[in-house]
N, C-alpha and C positions, 0 to 999 in steps of 0.2 A: 633663397639665393645666399650662398656663403658670404659671410662678412656683411650682413645687412647694414646699410649706412644709418639706419634708425638708431643703432646702438651708440653712434657717435654724438648724438644730440647733447648729452650731458657734458661732453668734452668741449664742444664748440659753442654751446649756449644758444644756437639758433634752432628754433622748432621747425616742424614741417611748414606751418602756416607762414612763418617768417621767410623760409626759403622760397616758397611759392611766390610770395609778394615781391621779394627781392629779384627773383628771376623775371617776373612780369615787367618790372620797371628797368630791367637790364642792368642791374647793379653789378659792376665787374667783380667786386669782392665776393658777392653772393654766388655769382657764376663760378668763380675760382673755387670756392668752398664746396659747392655742389659737385663739381668735377672731381675734386680731390676725394670726397667721401664716396663717390660712386664708381670711381675707376677700378678699384680692386674687385668689387663684386662682379662687375661686368666682364672684366678680364678673366676671372675664374669661370664665368659662364661660357665664354668663347672657347675655353679649354675643352669643353665637351665635344666640340666639333672639329678642332684642328690642333695638331701638335706643333705647328709652325709658329714660333714666337712673333715673327713679323706680321703674320696674318692676324694673330690675336691682338696685337697692338693696333693695327689698322682698323679692324672690326670694332674694337672697343671705342676708339676715337670717333668712328662714324656713328655708332649707336648713341653715344653721349651727346654729340653735336645735334643729332636729330631730336633727341629728347629735350634738350635745352631749348631748341627752336620751338618745339610744340608747347612747352611751358611758357615761353615768351609770347606766343600767339594766343595764350589763354585756352589751350586745348584741354587743360586740366583745371578743375575747380576744387579747392580744398574744402572738405566737409567735416571730417572728424579725424582724431588721432589715428595714425596708421594708414590712412587711405592713400597718402602720397606714395609710400613705399610699396603698397600693394599694386598701385597703378604702375609705378616704375618697374617693378619686377615683370609685370605682364607685358608692358611695352618693350622691355629689353628682349624678352623671349621672341616676340613677334618680329622685331627689327632684325634680330640675329638670324631668324629663320629666313627672312627675305634676303639678307646679305649672303647667307650660305647658298641659297638657291641661285642667286645671281652669279656667284663665284663658280658654282658647279656648271651652270649653263655656259659660262665662258670657257671652262676647261673642256667641255664637250666639243667645242669648235676645234680643239687641237688634239683630241684623242679619239680613237676609234675602238668601240667595243669594250671599253674599260670602265665606263661610268658606274655601273652597278657594283662591280668588284672593288673599284676605288673607294666608293662610299662605305662598303662593308669593311674594308681594311682599315679605313679611318676610324670607324667606331670600335673595331676590335683593338686598335692600339690606344684608344682613349682611356684615361683613368676612370671614366664613367661608362660602365658597360651598357647602361640603358639609354644610350644616346639616341638610337632609332625610335624607341618608345617615346622619348621626350619630344622628338620631332612630330610624331603622330599626335601626341596630346596637344601640342601647340597649334598644329594645323586645325584640329577639331575645335579648339577653343576660339581660334580666329573665325571659323565658320559660324559658331554660335554668336560671336560678337557682331559679325556682319548681319546676322538675322535679327539680333536685338536692335540694331540701328534702324531696321525697317519697321519696327513697331510704331503705330501712329500716336501712341500716348507716351509722353515723357515720364509720367508717373509709373507706367508699366515697365518701361525700359530701366528706370532707376531701381525700382523694387526688385526686379528679377536679377539685375546685375549684382545687387547687394547680396542676394541669396546665393547666386552661383559663384561669384568671384571673390567675395569677401567673407563668406560663411556666416552672415548674419541670420538670426532667427526672424520669424515673422513679427514677433513682438518688437525686436530691435529695429526692424524696418519701419514699423508703425511709429515707434518713438522718434526716429530720425526724421520721418516725413511729416509728423504731426497729424497723421490720418488714423481713423479708427481701424482696429485690428481686422474686422470683417471686410472693410474696404480694401485693405492690403491683401487679404486672402483672395478677393475677387480679382485684383490686379494680377496677382501671381498666376491664378488659374487661367485667365485669358491669355496672358503673355506666354505661358508655358505651351499652350495649345498652338499658338501662332508660330512660336519659334520651332516647335517640333515639326510642324508642317514645312517650314522654311528649310530646316536642316535636312529633312528627308528629300526635298526637291534638290538641294545642293549636291547630295550624294547619289542622285539619279533614281530614287525610289518613287514609285507611282502612288496614286491615291490609295489609302488604306494600308500601304506598306510602311514599315518603320525601319530606321537604320539600325 
């Protein structure tokens, strides 16, 4: 995400952990700082899907308010440096996708036969030519996250999430969890099989087929 707010930590003096703690206790100064640091990156993200500055502004505000609300409800737990901004980037993509879909459905009520072309034209006019690919990737990632949430073991969910979303190695996962490396390998192996079956089912593949 362009203009990652993590780069502003040295300027503000507040670390990720301090931001998370301040948001959890609804500190207005921390909320204001978080909104200031994250507005630019999210606004740039919305530019991938619309050239309308009013929509960019509205969508940016909606996304940030929802993320702050999730942080205040304890939906995110700080674990290591960088994890807040990794989670923030992922949630911003997901929320933007949902907002864009809602906007498109609303437009569909007032237009006839233009939806596909309208979307194509929007991407064609965007400064980011891979907008459609970005949407596909985000949708696939959301499917994987939904399947991860269905895993019965919290250890397996956390381990595979760290591998898939944060790019950690098996050894790094073991270090963070305090588990033996072989145990982590077992968690990953079992969770990968379960998630693969879940994703296949989500995309309509039958037993033995793969997406």
